[in-house]
C-alpha positions as a Python dict, from the first residue, in 0.01 Angstrom:
ca = {
    (1, 'M'): (0, 0, 0),
    (2, 'L'): (-321, 164, 150),
    (3, 'V'): (-650, 100, 9),
    (4, 'D'): (-954, 292, 103),
    (5, 'S'): (-1232, -8, 107),
    (6, 'H'): (-1499, 146, 190),
    (7, 'C'): (-1574, 507, 19),
    (8, 'H'): (-1887, 714, -135),
    (9, 'L'): (-1686, 925, -422),
    (10, 'D'): (-2067, 982, -532),
    (11, 'H'): (-2129, 1176, -208),
    (12, 'L'): (-1863, 1384, -201),
    (13, 'D'): (-1904, 1804, -163),
    (14, 'L'): (-1618, 1946, -456),
    (15, 'S'): (-1749, 2256, -453),
    (16, 'D'): (-1429, 2402, -265),
    (17, 'R'): (-1219, 2169, -333),
    (18, 'D'): (-973, 2227, -625),
    (19, 'G'): (-964, 1961, -897),
    (20, 'G'): (-1255, 1821, -824),
    (21, 'L'): (-1284, 1452, -791),
    (22, 'N'): (-930, 1468, -980),
    (23, 'G'): (-791, 1647, -680),
    (24, 'V'): (-934, 1472, -421),
    (25, 'I'): (-776, 1118, -559),
    (26, 'D'): (-473, 1285, -621),
    (27, 'A'): (-454, 1426, -250),
    (28, 'A'): (-462, 1111, -111),
    (29, 'Q'): (-248, 920, -384),
    (30, 'A'): (-41, 1158, -199),
    (31, 'R'): (-104, 1050, 121),
    (32, 'G'): (-39, 629, 47),
    (33, 'V'): (-394, 547, -48),
    (34, 'S'): (-309, 365, -419),
    (35, 'H'): (-670, 229, -513),
    (36, 'F'): (-1012, 309, -413),
    (37, 'L'): (-1349, 103, -341),
    (38, 'S'): (-1619, 363, -369),
    (39, 'V'): (-1986, 138, -263),
    (40, 'A'): (-2345, 203, -345),
    (41, 'V'): (-2578, 334, -164),
    (42, 'D'): (-2868, 256, -373),
    (43, 'M'): (-2989, 112, -741),
    (44, 'T'): (-3025, 467, -835),
    (45, 'T'): (-2673, 544, -816),
    (46, 'S'): (-2516, 265, -886),
    (47, 'R'): (-2492, 301, -1239),
    (48, 'S'): (-2386, 581, -1238),
    (49, 'L'): (-2141, 535, -975),
    (50, 'I'): (-1977, 258, -1213),
    (51, 'E'): (-1969, 557, -1474),
    (52, 'L'): (-1776, 768, -1256),
    (53, 'T'): (-1499, 569, -1115),
    (54, 'A'): (-1410, 424, -1518),
    (55, 'Q'): (-1256, 754, -1537),
    (56, 'F'): (-997, 660, -1301),
    (57, 'D'): (-758, 316, -1316),
    (58, 'N'): (-778, 314, -887),
    (59, 'V'): (-1112, 327, -881),
    (60, 'Y'): (-1333, 19, -846),
    (61, 'S'): (-1715, 50, -759),
    (62, 'S'): (-1960, -188, -590),
    (63, 'F'): (-2309, -159, -701),
    (64, 'T'): (-2598, -252, -458),
    (65, 'R'): (-2947, -435, -416),
    (66, 'C'): (-3239, -291, -405),
    (67, 'R'): (-3355, -248, 12),
    (68, 'K'): (-3674, -172, -37),
    (69, 'F'): (-3912, -487, 17),
    (70, 'H'): (-3949, -686, -296),
    (71, 'S'): (-4229, -615, -448),
    (72, 'Q'): (-4134, -205, -394),
    (73, 'C'): (-3811, -241, -554),
    (74, 'P'): (-3840, -56, -893),
    (75, 'A'): (-3643, -354, -1077),
    (76, 'S'): (-3756, -625, -907),
    (77, 'K'): (-3905, -810, -1202),
    (78, 'N'): (-3557, -736, -1420),
    (79, 'S'): (-3325, -777, -1095),
    (80, 'L'): (-3122, -1005, -1210),
    (81, 'A'): (-3121, -880, -1536),
    (82, 'W'): (-3034, -536, -1444),
    (83, 'H'): (-2721, -646, -1179),
    (84, 'S'): (-2568, -904, -1499),
    (85, 'S'): (-2577, -570, -1662),
    (86, 'L'): (-2383, -362, -1434),
    (87, 'A'): (-2177, -698, -1432),
    (88, 'W'): (-2031, -666, -1755),
    (89, 'L'): (-1944, -259, -1735),
    (90, 'P'): (-1533, -137, -1726),
}
């Protein structure tokens, strides 16, 4: 069993791929990759990545904290609540 433990499935250019993201996952599985961890790069895409990967039983996502200084972080006042809301998503 192979696991791609650090990929960015939400940043792929799928314009020339037959089957889109499903085609990418299928091609990787044909080469022995059974599970994927797609890593978020910012707070904005964290939620959309979780929603994207929820479509697959073998694809998981991580979310990130704000990389800016705490006072500049858009969710700094509600950071704990925001992260907690993501943690409960499938």
